[in-house]
Structures are given as structure tokens and as C-alpha cells.
KENUPA-115482 format. One record per residue (C-alpha): residue number from 1; residue in three letters; x, y, z. Coordinates in Angstrom, 3 decimals. Each point is the difference from the previous one (the first is absolute). Layout:
BEGIN
(r NUM "ala" (X Y Z)),
...
END
This chain:
BEGIN
(r 1 "unk" (13.911 -17.823 -72.683)),
(r 2 "unk" (-0.635 -1.108 -4.279)),
(r 3 "unk" (-0.450 -2.114 -2.057)),
(r 4 "unk" (2.605 -1.778 -1.573)),
(r 5 "unk" (-0.874 -0.737 -3.652)),
(r 6 "unk" (1.757 -2.873 -2.649)),
(r 7 "unk" (0.110 -1.451 -3.462)),
(r 8 "unk" (1.204 -3.457 -0.199)),
(r 9 "unk" (2.025 -0.363 -3.176)),
(r 10 "unk" (-0.264 -3.318 -1.993)),
(r 11 "unk" (3.704 -0.970 1.637)),
(r 12 "unk" (-1.520 0.066 3.489)),
(r 13 "unk" (1.413 3.391 0.881)),
(r 14 "unk" (-1.841 2.676 1.282)),
(r 15 "unk" (0.169 3.491 -0.452)),
(r 16 "unk" (-1.075 2.397 2.262)),
(r 17 "unk" (-1.734 2.986 0.038)),
(r 18 "unk" (-0.065 3.102 1.296)),
(r 19 "unk" (-2.137 -0.624 3.638)),
(r 20 "unk" (-3.314 1.760 0.338)),
(r 21 "unk" (-1.312 0.984 3.557)),
(r 22 "unk" (-2.548 -1.378 1.063)),
(r 23 "unk" (-1.878 3.546 0.900)),
(r 24 "unk" (0.948 0.940 -3.278)),
(r 25 "unk" (-1.903 -3.294 -1.377)),
(r 26 "unk" (-2.427 0.519 2.551)),
(r 27 "unk" (-1.371 4.057 -1.611)),
(r 28 "unk" (-0.727 -1.863 -3.750)),
(r 29 "unk" (-3.801 0.326 0.079)),
(r 30 "unk" (0.086 -3.350 -1.452)),
(r 31 "unk" (3.397 -1.744 2.380)),
(r 32 "unk" (2.159 -0.546 -3.578)),
(r 33 "unk" (2.715 -2.533 1.116)),
(r 34 "unk" (2.316 0.372 -2.791)),
(r 35 "unk" (2.774 2.561 0.107)),
(r 36 "unk" (-0.243 1.496 -2.891)),
(r 37 "unk" (-3.475 1.452 0.555)),
(r 38 "unk" (2.109 2.423 2.058)),
(r 39 "unk" (1.344 3.133 -0.334)),
(r 40 "unk" (2.942 0.914 0.989)),
(r 41 "unk" (-1.148 2.186 2.421)),
(r 42 "unk" (-2.235 -2.453 2.105)),
(r 43 "unk" (-2.773 1.471 -2.327)),
(r 44 "unk" (-2.040 -2.797 -1.583)),
(r 45 "unk" (-1.188 -0.259 -3.703)),
(r 46 "unk" (-3.995 -0.281 0.380)),
(r 47 "unk" (-0.454 3.712 -1.667)),
(r 48 "unk" (2.403 -0.546 -3.121)),
(r 49 "unk" (-1.546 -0.816 -2.850)),
(r 50 "unk" (2.988 -1.481 -1.107)),
(r 51 "unk" (0.199 -3.050 2.242)),
(r 52 "unk" (-0.057 -2.579 -1.819)),
(r 53 "unk" (0.183 -3.121 2.643)),
(r 54 "unk" (-3.477 1.395 1.305)),
(r 55 "unk" (-1.622 -1.002 -3.878)),
(r 56 "unk" (1.737 -3.358 0.519)),
(r 57 "unk" (-1.553 -0.555 3.006)),
(r 58 "unk" (-3.475 0.899 -1.318)),
(r 59 "unk" (-1.014 3.692 1.631)),
(r 60 "unk" (-1.022 2.774 -1.885)),
(r 61 "unk" (0.582 3.338 -0.604)),
(r 62 "unk" (-2.538 2.499 1.620)),
(r 63 "unk" (0.254 3.363 -1.907)),
(r 64 "unk" (-2.155 1.767 2.968)),
(r 65 "unk" (1.657 -1.557 2.470)),
(r 66 "unk" (3.505 0.428 -1.457)),
(r 67 "unk" (0.629 -3.368 1.317)),
(r 68 "unk" (0.404 -3.715 -0.718)),
(r 69 "unk" (-2.966 -1.253 1.478)),
(r 70 "unk" (-1.132 -3.624 0.304)),
END
């Protein structure tokens, strides 16, 4: 099973993004429901200090742990 995501365009058209499996989302420590947060191999970007979505959502990088923290 997987979650299907899409972007609603101003003209009402939905542009679908690649689906993300529920198990992939469930393996993310923060259960991020955005397909750009996941790599092609199914891993999440919680260990990537360059992951901008985490900053947008108010997370801070924990240098000691090497991952994003709440």
C-alpha cells in the first residue's frame, strides 16, 4: 500500500507526484507526509542537514546526533 500525493494547479488540474509506501513513511522518525522528504531508495532525509523541508516545519539540526530534532 502507498500514499498518493499531488499538487493542485490553479486551473484545477492535479499533478500527481510519485507514490510513497506506507512502510517508507512509517520508517521516518517524524513520519513526514511529503514525498520530497524521501530518497529514491526509500530512506528519509532526517539525517541530511541540507533538507530544507525540516527547516520550513520548524525542526533544528542536532549536530551531536547527526539528525533533525524537534
